[in-house]
N, CA, C and O atoms as a DFTB+ gen file, in Angstrom:
600 C
 N C O
     1  1     -24.794     -41.195    -154.778
     2  2     -23.693     -40.795    -153.998
     3  2     -23.803     -40.911    -152.509
     4  3     -22.823     -41.099    -151.788
     5  1     -25.189     -40.776    -152.019
     6  2     -25.571     -40.859    -150.731
     7  2     -25.279     -42.284    -150.438
     8  3     -24.605     -42.517    -149.434
     9  1     -25.628     -43.115    -151.058
    10  2     -25.782     -44.562    -150.900
    11  2     -24.325     -44.627    -150.680
    12  3     -24.056     -44.962    -149.526
    13  1     -23.422     -44.435    -151.346
    14  2     -21.774     -44.994    -151.133
    15  2     -21.354     -44.320    -150.129
    16  3     -20.285     -44.792    -149.742
    17  1     -21.792     -43.163    -149.334
    18  2     -21.315     -43.238    -147.918
    19  2     -22.131     -43.604    -146.731
    20  3     -21.734     -43.563    -145.566
    21  1     -23.598     -44.056    -147.235
    22  2     -24.421     -44.245    -145.921
    23  2     -23.985     -45.831    -145.818
    24  3     -23.886     -46.248    -144.664
    25  1     -23.723     -46.731    -146.834
    26  2     -23.630     -48.103    -146.656
    27  2     -22.362     -48.409    -145.786
    28  3     -22.351     -49.056    -144.739
    29  1     -21.275     -47.813    -146.428
    30  2     -20.050     -48.206    -145.391
    31  2     -20.157     -47.711    -144.114
    32  3     -19.787     -48.344    -143.125
    33  1     -20.633     -46.638    -144.082
    34  2     -21.347     -46.294    -142.432
    35  2     -21.930     -47.092    -141.555
    36  3     -21.622     -47.223    -140.371
    37  1     -23.140     -47.856    -142.391
    38  2     -24.013     -48.729    -141.750
    39  2     -23.253     -50.110    -141.448
    40  3     -23.409     -50.781    -140.428
    41  1     -22.435     -50.401    -142.480
    42  2     -21.403     -51.639    -141.985
    43  2     -20.664     -51.486    -140.800
    44  3     -20.674     -52.348    -139.921
    45  1     -19.967     -50.350    -140.716
    46  2     -19.179     -50.111    -139.677
    47  2     -19.893     -50.025    -138.579
    48  3     -19.572     -50.636    -137.560
    49  1     -21.005     -49.214    -138.662
    50  2     -21.956     -49.283    -137.088
    51  2     -22.428     -50.880    -136.821
    52  3     -22.352     -51.223    -135.641
    53  1     -22.850     -51.776    -137.659
    54  2     -23.031     -52.982    -137.411
    55  2     -21.960     -53.649    -137.067
    56  3     -22.244     -54.320    -136.074
    57  1     -20.815     -53.814    -137.399
    58  2     -19.579     -54.299    -136.700
    59  2     -19.393     -54.085    -135.372
    60  3     -19.200     -54.966    -134.534
    61  1     -19.459     -52.725    -135.148
    62  2     -19.139     -52.099    -133.930
    63  2     -20.383     -52.745    -133.122
    64  3     -20.001     -53.502    -132.229
    65  1     -21.572     -52.634    -133.219
    66  2     -22.766     -53.036    -132.617
    67  2     -22.596     -54.599    -132.104
    68  3     -23.031     -55.025    -131.034
    69  1     -21.852     -55.383    -133.119
    70  2     -22.024     -57.031    -133.071
    71  2     -20.721     -57.184    -132.156
    72  3     -20.503     -58.341    -131.795
    73  1     -19.945     -56.347    -131.782
    74  2     -18.336     -56.478    -130.804
    75  2     -19.184     -56.371    -129.320
    76  3     -18.857     -57.057    -128.352
    77  1     -20.128     -55.572    -129.298
    78  2     -20.431     -55.220    -128.209
    79  2     -21.158     -56.447    -127.090
    80  3     -22.226     -56.946    -127.445
    81  1     -20.563     -56.868    -125.822
    82  2     -20.970     -57.736    -125.236
    83  2     -20.867     -57.293    -123.761
    84  3     -20.310     -56.292    -123.309
    85  1     -21.541     -58.282    -123.111
    86  2     -21.631     -58.067    -121.574
    87  2     -22.674     -57.040    -121.129
    88  3     -23.510     -56.577    -121.905
    89  1     -22.588     -56.748    -119.980
    90  2     -23.704     -55.704    -119.493
    91  2     -22.847     -54.201    -119.374
    92  3     -21.640     -54.007    -119.224
    93  1     -23.740     -53.442    -119.478
    94  2     -23.343     -52.145    -119.407
    95  2     -23.882     -51.279    -117.877
    96  3     -23.734     -50.087    -117.607
    97  1     -24.430     -52.192    -117.188
    98  2     -24.981     -51.649    -115.978
    99  2     -24.155     -51.663    -114.947
   100  3     -22.998     -52.073    -115.030
   101  1     -24.701     -51.203    -113.866
   102  2     -23.957     -50.956    -112.551
   103  2     -24.077     -51.895    -111.603
   104  3     -24.805     -52.870    -111.792
   105  1     -23.486     -51.752    -110.638
   106  2     -23.714     -52.948    -109.434
   107  2     -25.053     -52.546    -108.765
   108  3     -25.778     -53.446    -108.343
   109  1     -25.466     -51.111    -108.631
   110  2     -26.678     -50.526    -107.932
   111  2     -27.680     -51.320    -109.191
   112  3     -28.473     -52.124    -108.702
   113  1     -27.719     -51.239    -110.192
   114  2     -28.535     -51.555    -111.224
   115  2     -28.960     -53.000    -111.187
   116  3     -30.136     -53.363    -111.214
   117  1     -27.744     -53.927    -111.111
   118  2     -28.018     -55.392    -110.741
   119  2     -28.614     -55.435    -109.556
   120  3     -29.540     -56.242    -109.482
   121  1     -28.385     -54.859    -108.672
   122  2     -28.824     -54.960    -107.257
   123  2     -30.559     -54.936    -107.450
   124  3     -31.278     -55.877    -107.114
   125  1     -30.993     -53.808    -107.990
   126  2     -32.048     -53.656    -108.174
   127  2     -32.962     -54.634    -108.975
   128  3     -34.107     -54.948    -108.649
   129  1     -32.107     -55.175    -110.346
   130  2     -32.668     -56.136    -111.057
   131  2     -33.015     -57.299    -110.443
   132  3     -33.995     -57.976    -110.756
   133  1     -31.926     -57.653    -109.230
   134  2     -32.088     -59.093    -108.491
   135  2     -33.077     -58.832    -107.416
   136  3     -33.609     -59.817    -106.905
   137  1     -33.468     -57.406    -106.914
   138  2     -34.327     -57.612    -105.814
   139  2     -35.855     -57.696    -106.279
   140  3     -36.801     -58.045    -105.572
   141  1     -35.883     -57.417    -107.223
   142  2     -37.623     -57.632    -108.004
   143  2     -38.046     -58.951    -107.904
   144  3     -39.162     -59.259    -107.486
   145  1     -36.950     -59.978    -108.379
   146  2     -37.544     -61.399    -108.311
   147  2     -37.498     -61.913    -106.955
   148  3     -38.292     -62.756    -106.537
   149  1     -36.528     -61.380    -106.248
   150  2     -36.690     -61.751    -104.587
   151  2     -37.702     -61.302    -103.908
   152  3     -38.113     -62.062    -103.032
   153  1     -38.371     -60.048    -104.070
   154  2     -39.546     -59.837    -103.717
   155  2     -40.861     -60.710    -104.106
   156  3     -41.723     -61.178    -103.362
   157  1     -40.729     -60.774    -105.536
   158  2     -41.768     -61.901    -106.027
   159  2     -41.755     -63.204    -105.257
   160  3     -42.803     -63.788    -104.983
   161  1     -40.522     -63.669    -104.899
   162  2     -40.279     -65.102    -104.404
   163  2     -40.824     -65.176    -102.865
   164  3     -41.351     -66.134    -102.300
   165  1     -40.529     -63.844    -102.350
   166  2     -41.125     -63.772    -100.838
   167  2     -42.682     -63.865    -100.768
   168  3     -43.294     -64.601     -99.994
   169  1     -43.347     -62.854    -101.860
   170  2     -44.383     -63.200    -101.872
   171  2     -45.090     -64.399    -102.139
   172  3     -46.103     -64.676    -101.497
   173  1     -44.560     -65.272    -103.196
   174  2     -45.304     -66.588    -103.199
   175  2     -45.170     -67.563    -101.881
   176  3     -45.994     -68.389    -101.488
   177  1     -43.814     -67.209    -101.277
   178  2     -43.580     -67.971     -99.978
   179  2     -44.735     -67.556     -98.938
   180  3     -45.328     -68.472     -98.368
   181  1     -45.055     -66.342     -98.687
   182  2     -45.829     -66.038     -98.278
   183  2     -47.311     -66.334     -98.276
   184  3     -48.069     -66.560     -97.332
   185  1     -47.582     -66.259     -99.912
   186  2     -49.181     -67.157     -99.984
   187  2     -48.662     -68.489     -99.903
   188  3     -49.720     -69.119     -99.912
   189  1     -47.977     -69.136     -99.848
   190  2     -47.726     -70.545     -99.573
   191  2     -48.036     -70.878     -98.109
   192  3     -48.669     -71.871     -97.750
   193  1     -47.592     -70.065     -97.411
   194  2     -47.521     -70.144     -95.711
   195  2     -49.175     -69.873     -95.833
   196  3     -49.858     -70.892     -95.933
   197  1     -49.668     -68.960     -95.832
   198  2     -51.250     -68.669     -95.625
   199  2     -52.040     -70.129     -96.039
   200  3     -52.905     -70.662     -95.344
   201  1     -51.541     -70.628     -97.309
   202  2     -52.373     -71.658     -97.979
   203  2     -52.008     -73.173     -96.835
   204  3     -52.823     -74.057     -96.572
   205  1     -50.915     -73.108     -96.450
   206  2     -50.762     -74.235     -95.481
   207  2     -51.449     -73.837     -94.126
   208  3     -51.989     -74.662     -93.389
   209  1     -51.375     -72.526     -93.877
   210  2     -52.055     -72.357     -92.400
   211  2     -53.542     -72.755     -92.735
   212  3     -54.230     -73.396     -91.941
   213  1     -53.941     -72.379     -93.833
   214  2     -55.526     -72.262     -93.908
   215  2     -55.941     -73.967     -93.760
   216  3     -56.673     -74.413     -92.876
   217  1     -55.258     -74.813     -94.892
   218  2     -55.344     -75.951     -94.703
   219  2     -55.136     -76.710     -93.082
   220  3     -55.884     -77.507     -92.516
   221  1     -54.266     -76.315     -92.773
   222  2     -53.923     -76.892     -91.103
   223  2     -55.001     -76.432     -90.180
   224  3     -55.167     -76.973     -89.086
   225  1     -55.679     -75.522     -90.568
   226  2     -56.946     -75.074     -89.476
   227  2     -58.187     -75.644     -90.143
   228  3     -59.295     -75.298     -89.733
   229  1     -58.054     -76.525     -91.180
   230  2     -59.227     -77.248     -91.899
   231  2     -60.148     -75.786     -92.380
   232  3     -61.373     -75.856     -92.283
   233  1     -59.602     -74.670     -92.820
   234  2     -60.209     -73.772     -93.410
   235  2     -60.447     -73.742     -94.830
   236  3     -61.306     -73.055     -95.383
   237  1     -59.548     -74.613     -95.446
   238  2     -59.956     -74.822     -96.933
   239  2     -59.307     -76.539     -97.060
   240  3     -58.511     -77.152     -96.349
   241  1     -60.104     -76.945     -98.366
   242  2     -59.812     -78.270     -98.871
   243  2     -58.441     -78.555     -99.438
   244  3     -57.801     -77.584     -99.844
   245  1     -57.931     -79.701     -99.516
   246  2     -56.577     -80.057     -99.971
   247  2     -56.739     -79.409    -101.325
   248  3     -55.932     -78.517    -101.587
   249  1     -57.636     -79.709    -102.211
   250  2     -57.280     -79.127    -103.544
   251  2     -57.229     -77.550    -103.481
   252  3     -56.296     -76.926    -103.987
   253  1     -58.094     -77.051    -102.949
   254  2     -57.991     -75.377    -102.948
   255  2     -56.615     -75.036    -102.418
   256  3     -56.126     -73.981    -102.821
   257  1     -55.871     -75.836    -101.507
   258  2     -54.647     -75.245    -101.143
   259  2     -53.650     -75.779    -102.187
   260  3     -52.723     -75.009    -102.438
   261  1     -53.667     -76.969    -102.852
   262  2     -52.934     -77.370    -103.940
   263  2     -53.123     -76.267    -105.193
   264  3     -52.209     -75.686    -105.778
   265  1     -54.339     -76.162    -105.403
   266  2     -54.307     -75.093    -106.606
   267  2     -53.347     -73.869    -106.236
   268  3     -52.590     -73.428    -107.102
   269  1     -53.385     -73.175    -104.615
   270  2     -52.932     -72.139    -104.480
   271  2     -51.278     -72.201    -104.562
   272  3     -50.637     -71.246    -105.002
   273  1     -50.628     -73.466    -104.077
   274  2     -49.219     -73.734    -104.118
   275  2     -48.850     -73.888    -105.632
   276  3     -47.883     -73.336    -106.157
   277  1     -49.648     -74.623    -106.200
   278  2     -49.262     -74.819    -107.751
   279  2     -48.915     -73.487    -108.253
   280  3     -47.877     -73.326    -108.893
   281  1     -49.833     -72.383    -107.966
   282  2     -49.618     -71.247    -108.532
   283  2     -48.438     -70.441    -108.072
   284  3     -47.910     -69.550    -108.738
   285  1     -48.095     -70.810    -106.946
   286  2     -46.793     -70.257    -106.437
   287  2     -45.472     -70.721    -106.714
   288  3     -44.393     -70.192    -106.449
   289  1     -45.817     -72.146    -107.476
   290  2     -44.879     -72.901    -107.976
   291  2     -44.340     -71.844    -109.422
   292  3     -43.213     -71.399    -109.642
   293  1     -45.369     -71.709    -110.079
   294  2     -45.360     -70.714    -111.279
   295  2     -44.788     -69.510    -110.814
   296  3     -43.841     -69.159    -111.517
   297  1     -45.056     -68.704    -109.802
   298  2     -44.485     -67.468    -109.632
   299  2     -42.976     -67.644    -109.408
   300  3     -42.263     -66.809    -109.963
   301  1     -42.304     -68.720    -108.590
   302  2     -41.041     -68.846    -108.392
   303  2     -40.394     -69.265    -109.839
   304  3     -39.208     -69.008    -110.044
   305  1     -40.919     -69.693    -110.501
   306  2     -40.518     -70.288    -111.728
   307  2     -39.896     -68.894    -112.407
   308  3     -38.780     -68.703    -112.889
   309  1     -40.967     -68.046    -112.273
   310  2     -40.895     -66.578    -113.042
   311  2     -39.480     -66.207    -112.379
   312  3     -38.427     -66.165    -113.016
   313  1     -39.605     -65.957    -111.072
   314  2     -38.602     -65.316    -110.373
   315  2     -37.236     -65.784    -110.587
   316  3     -36.315     -64.967    -110.604
   317  1     -36.962     -67.440    -110.806
   318  2     -35.875     -67.999    -111.128
   319  2     -35.423     -67.624    -112.567
   320  3     -34.228     -67.509    -112.839
   321  1     -36.323     -67.452    -113.399
   322  2     -35.980     -67.012    -114.625
   323  2     -35.331     -65.735    -114.772
   324  3     -34.466     -65.470    -115.607
   325  1     -35.826     -64.938    -113.873
   326  2     -35.604     -63.398    -114.130
   327  2     -34.213     -63.422    -113.577
   328  3     -33.399     -62.678    -114.123
   329  1     -33.814     -64.176    -112.564
   330  2     -32.447     -64.091    -111.810
   331  2     -31.461     -64.722    -112.647
   332  3     -30.337     -64.221    -112.656
   333  1     -31.727     -65.891    -113.458
   334  2     -30.676     -66.511    -114.113
   335  2     -30.516     -65.791    -115.436
   336  3     -29.527     -65.947    -116.153
   337  1     -31.718     -64.850    -115.780
   338  2     -31.226     -64.150    -117.165
   339  2     -30.548     -62.752    -117.136
   340  3     -30.419     -61.953    -118.064
   341  1     -30.193     -62.665    -115.987
   342  2     -29.248     -61.336    -115.572
   343  2     -27.793     -61.439    -116.051
   344  3     -27.189     -62.492    -115.849
   345  1     -27.240     -60.497    -116.623
   346  2     -25.963     -60.459    -116.880
   347  2     -25.093     -59.625    -115.835
   348  3     -25.074     -58.398    -115.732
   349  1     -24.440     -60.470    -115.150
   350  2     -23.817     -59.585    -113.928
   351  2     -22.750     -58.625    -114.326
   352  3     -21.954     -58.921    -115.218
   353  1     -22.709     -57.557    -113.738
   354  2     -21.617     -56.474    -113.827
   355  2     -20.378     -57.140    -113.585
   356  3     -19.565     -57.247    -114.503
   357  1     -20.161     -57.571    -112.520
   358  2     -18.820     -57.945    -112.128
   359  2     -18.732     -59.265    -111.541
   360  3     -19.640     -60.064    -111.770
   361  1     -17.728     -59.601    -110.794
   362  2     -17.718     -60.759    -109.673
   363  2     -18.752     -60.646    -108.783
   364  3     -19.528     -61.596    -108.681
   365  1     -18.929     -59.514    -108.018
   366  2     -19.645     -59.208    -107.040
   367  2     -20.899     -59.471    -107.073
   368  3     -21.461     -60.131    -106.198
   369  1     -21.611     -58.864    -108.334
   370  2     -23.020     -58.976    -108.637
   371  2     -23.117     -60.245    -109.088
   372  3     -24.190     -60.753    -108.763
   373  1     -22.210     -61.146    -109.886
   374  2     -22.421     -62.673    -110.210
   375  2     -22.747     -63.362    -108.723
   376  3     -23.741     -64.074    -108.582
   377  1     -21.816     -63.087    -107.620
   378  2     -22.009     -63.671    -106.495
   379  2     -23.469     -63.312    -105.928
   380  3     -24.073     -64.164    -105.277
   381  1     -24.022     -62.083    -106.168
   382  2     -25.134     -61.525    -105.427
   383  2     -26.422     -62.721    -106.387
   384  3     -27.456     -63.177    -105.898
   385  1     -25.920     -62.945    -107.736
   386  2     -26.865     -63.706    -108.347
   387  2     -26.789     -65.147    -108.149
   388  3     -27.776     -65.814    -108.461
   389  1     -25.800     -65.698    -107.693
   390  2     -25.794     -67.031    -107.235
   391  2     -26.535     -66.909    -105.998
   392  3     -27.474     -67.693    -105.859
   393  1     -26.303     -66.104    -105.099
   394  2     -26.936     -66.182    -103.820
   395  2     -28.668     -66.122    -103.933
   396  3     -29.421     -66.792    -103.226
   397  1     -29.104     -65.136    -105.015
   398  2     -30.756     -64.973    -105.417
   399  2     -30.934     -66.164    -105.744
   400  3     -31.832     -66.738    -105.128
   401  1     -30.115     -67.028    -106.883
   402  2     -30.524     -68.056    -107.585
   403  2     -30.838     -69.115    -106.143
   404  3     -31.954     -69.626    -106.057
   405  1     -30.048     -69.322    -105.322
   406  2     -30.074     -70.454    -104.343
   407  2     -30.922     -70.371    -103.562
   408  3     -31.424     -71.370    -103.048
   409  1     -31.404     -68.759    -103.194
   410  2     -32.690     -68.650    -102.130
   411  2     -33.806     -68.894    -102.870
   412  3     -34.781     -69.465    -102.379
   413  1     -33.758     -68.455    -104.203
   414  2     -35.183     -68.853    -105.113
   415  2     -35.388     -70.234    -105.184
   416  3     -36.521     -70.715    -105.133
   417  1     -34.182     -71.033    -105.321
   418  2     -34.409     -72.667    -105.250
   419  2     -34.716     -73.259    -104.085
   420  3     -35.402     -74.280    -104.112
   421  1     -34.306     -72.775    -102.979
   422  2     -34.539     -73.008    -101.674
   423  2     -36.369     -72.650    -101.478
   424  3     -37.096     -73.477    -100.928
   425  1     -36.675     -71.897    -101.783
   426  2     -37.834     -71.612    -101.725
   427  2     -38.606     -72.418    -102.492
   428  3     -39.510     -72.892    -101.804
   429  1     -38.644     -72.795    -103.670
   430  2     -39.154     -73.545    -104.704
   431  2     -38.978     -75.100    -104.019
   432  3     -39.791     -75.956    -104.367
   433  1     -38.269     -75.336    -103.371
   434  2     -38.114     -76.732    -102.393
   435  2     -39.118     -76.599    -101.437
   436  3     -39.754     -77.581    -101.054
   437  1     -39.317     -75.482    -101.019
   438  2     -40.166     -75.393     -99.797
   439  2     -41.640     -75.187    -100.236
   440  3     -42.407     -75.316     -99.282
   441  1     -42.098     -74.975    -101.119
   442  2     -43.142     -74.807    -101.751
   443  2     -43.471     -76.169    -102.113
   444  3     -44.432     -76.687    -101.545
   445  1     -42.728     -76.915    -103.092
   446  2     -42.979     -78.085    -103.252
   447  2     -43.285     -79.329    -102.201
   448  3     -44.012     -80.316    -102.319
   449  1     -42.569     -78.950    -101.300
   450  2     -42.733     -80.016     -99.819
   451  2     -44.146     -79.418     -99.393
   452  3     -44.957     -80.240     -98.967
   453  1     -44.511     -78.173     -99.452
   454  2     -45.941     -77.986     -98.756
   455  2     -46.962     -78.466     -99.822
   456  3     -48.041     -78.856     -99.376
   457  1     -46.783     -78.494    -101.123
   458  2     -47.564     -79.253    -101.981
   459  2     -47.715     -80.680    -101.581
   460  3     -48.822     -81.211    -101.497
   461  1     -46.422     -81.392    -101.298
   462  2     -46.492     -82.730    -100.853
   463  2     -47.202     -83.145     -99.692
   464  3     -47.872     -84.178     -99.665
   465  1     -47.038     -82.170     -98.492
   466  2     -47.969     -82.330     -97.671
   467  2     -49.484     -81.838     -97.670
   468  3     -50.307     -82.280     -96.869
   469  1     -49.724     -81.055     -98.464
   470  2     -51.162     -80.837     -98.808
   471  2     -51.779     -82.043     -99.515
   472  3     -52.933     -82.408     -99.289
   473  1     -51.059     -82.572    -100.278
   474  2     -51.550     -83.945    -100.881
   475  2     -51.335     -85.370    -100.331
   476  3     -51.302     -86.442    -100.936
   477  1     -51.166     -85.024     -98.701
   478  2     -50.604     -86.344     -97.735
   479  2     -49.645     -87.157     -98.460
   480  3     -49.851     -88.342     -98.723
   481  1     -48.508     -86.467     -98.808
   482  2     -47.450     -87.256     -99.310
   483  2     -46.083     -86.866     -98.654
   484  3     -44.985     -87.304     -98.999
   485  1     -46.358     -85.877     -97.547
   486  2     -44.963     -85.414     -97.375
   487  2     -44.721     -85.334     -95.845
   488  3     -45.497     -85.916     -95.087
   489  1     -43.872     -84.769     -95.465
   490  2     -43.848     -84.546     -93.891
   491  2     -44.972     -83.690     -93.314
   492  3     -45.862     -83.294     -94.067
   493  1     -44.976     -83.406     -92.108
   494  2     -45.761     -82.772     -91.155
   495  2     -45.846     -81.496     -91.486
   496  3     -45.049     -80.994     -92.278
   497  1     -46.857     -80.798     -90.902
   498  2     -47.357     -79.491     -91.157
   499  2     -45.908     -78.606     -90.503
   500  3     -45.462     -77.731     -91.247
   501  1     -45.305     -78.793     -89.361
   502  2     -44.683     -78.309     -88.688
   503  2     -43.183     -78.039     -89.464
   504  3     -42.485     -77.026     -89.417
   505  1     -42.925     -79.432     -90.260
   506  2     -41.868     -79.456     -90.870
   507  2     -41.909     -78.324     -92.008
   508  3     -40.905     -77.651     -92.244
   509  1     -43.057     -78.153     -92.669
   510  2     -43.658     -77.405     -93.725
   511  2     -43.215     -75.976     -93.350
   512  3     -42.349     -75.243     -93.827
   513  1     -44.119     -75.818     -92.312
   514  2     -43.964     -74.294     -91.721
   515  2     -42.324     -73.697     -91.652
   516  3     -41.871     -72.616     -92.030
   517  1     -41.683     -74.827     -91.035
   518  2     -40.188     -74.413     -90.672
   519  2     -39.655     -73.965     -91.978
   520  3     -38.937     -72.972     -92.100
   521  1     -40.041     -74.752     -92.975
   522  2     -39.160     -74.649     -94.204
   523  2     -39.325     -73.373     -94.855
   524  3     -38.374     -72.723     -95.291
   525  1     -40.930     -72.895     -94.944
   526  2     -41.194     -71.898     -95.293
   527  2     -40.871     -70.717     -94.483
   528  3     -41.003     -69.546     -94.840
   529  1     -40.488     -71.093     -93.493
   530  2     -40.264     -69.671     -92.484
   531  2     -38.653     -69.623     -92.976
   532  3     -38.192     -68.538     -93.330
   533  1     -37.908     -70.693     -92.987
   534  2     -36.499     -70.318     -93.256
   535  2     -36.309     -69.879     -94.671
   536  3     -35.357     -69.118     -94.846
   537  1     -37.083     -70.231     -95.806
   538  2     -37.068     -69.811     -97.036
   539  2     -37.525     -67.899     -96.985
   540  3     -36.984     -67.065     -97.710
   541  1     -38.394     -67.653     -96.161
   542  2     -38.977     -66.220     -96.064
   543  2     -37.986     -65.939     -95.596
   544  3     -37.394     -65.205     -96.386
   545  1     -37.202     -66.169     -94.373
   546  2     -36.219     -65.307     -93.653
   547  2     -34.948     -65.199     -94.588
   548  3     -34.159     -64.271     -94.412
   549  1     -34.721     -66.233     -95.678
   550  2     -33.219     -66.117     -96.109
   551  2     -33.560     -65.198     -97.504
   552  3     -32.680     -64.559     -98.081
   553  1     -34.831     -65.231     -97.904
   554  2     -35.146     -64.197     -99.069
   555  2     -35.020     -62.605     -98.667
   556  3     -34.542     -61.681     -99.324
   557  1     -35.650     -62.608     -97.285
   558  2     -35.698     -61.149     -96.893
   559  2     -34.341     -60.812     -96.448
   560  3     -33.852     -59.726     -96.759
   561  1     -33.727     -61.630     -95.774
   562  2     -32.178     -61.224     -95.469
   563  2     -31.419     -60.758     -97.271
   564  3     -30.745     -59.744     -97.447
   565  1     -31.637     -61.411     -97.987
   566  2     -30.958     -61.074     -99.251
   567  2     -31.520     -59.773    -100.008
   568  3     -30.868     -58.934    -100.629
   569  1     -33.055     -59.839     -99.766
   570  2     -33.368     -58.617    -100.262
   571  2     -32.930     -57.424     -99.772
   572  3     -32.579     -56.478    -100.477
   573  1     -32.944     -57.450     -98.235
   574  2     -32.375     -56.303     -97.569
   575  2     -30.798     -55.900     -97.910
   576  3     -30.492     -54.713     -98.024
   577  1     -30.014     -56.747     -98.034
   578  2     -28.905     -56.632     -98.615
   579  2     -28.597     -56.111     -99.835
   580  3     -27.601     -55.403     -99.982
   581  1     -29.443     -56.419    -100.852
   582  2     -29.474     -55.914    -102.215
   583  2     -29.984     -54.341    -102.181
   584  3     -29.467     -53.336    -102.671
   585  1     -31.178     -54.512    -101.426
   586  2     -31.914     -52.796    -101.168
   587  2     -30.731     -51.980    -100.855
   588  3     -30.560     -50.906    -101.431
   589  1     -29.932     -52.410    -100.005
   590  2     -28.753     -51.541     -99.562
   591  2     -27.801     -51.202    -100.535
   592  3     -27.347     -50.058    -100.530
   593  1     -27.420     -52.039    -101.386
   594  2     -26.445     -51.782    -102.359
   595  2     -27.186     -51.254    -103.397
   596  3     -26.358     -50.992    -104.270
   597  1     -28.165     -50.986    -103.744
   598  2     -28.813     -50.172    -104.632
   599  2     -28.859     -48.628    -104.429
   600  3     -29.448     -47.916    -105.242
């Protein structure tokens, strides 16, 4: 007799659960969720900048700098994944997500350019430094905006 009441209840619960879609988070939750990968990306850009500076000063060899830069490429991949898998709450947070993804992709491009330079296949150190600085600035601005929103 208990089974005759429990089974229909479970079926009803499964049906209702299957209809739930989207995000139940708030804008503040989304801002916090996007801040973490942006901070991760900022750290990767800062580390890449250090590697470039050390190589430019001949304090590390190109293979050492390249290894550090490859590691930052992986960190930026993780940050991009975190940004792209967020389910935005609304149009505002969807815009934040697009901005965050663009900033992380820009950082990826800067680190890739740094790797090219470290392996004698890219632009000069000044161009690499400028690109990394611009990426860091963009990430910091967006992180501040999202921290203010959370």
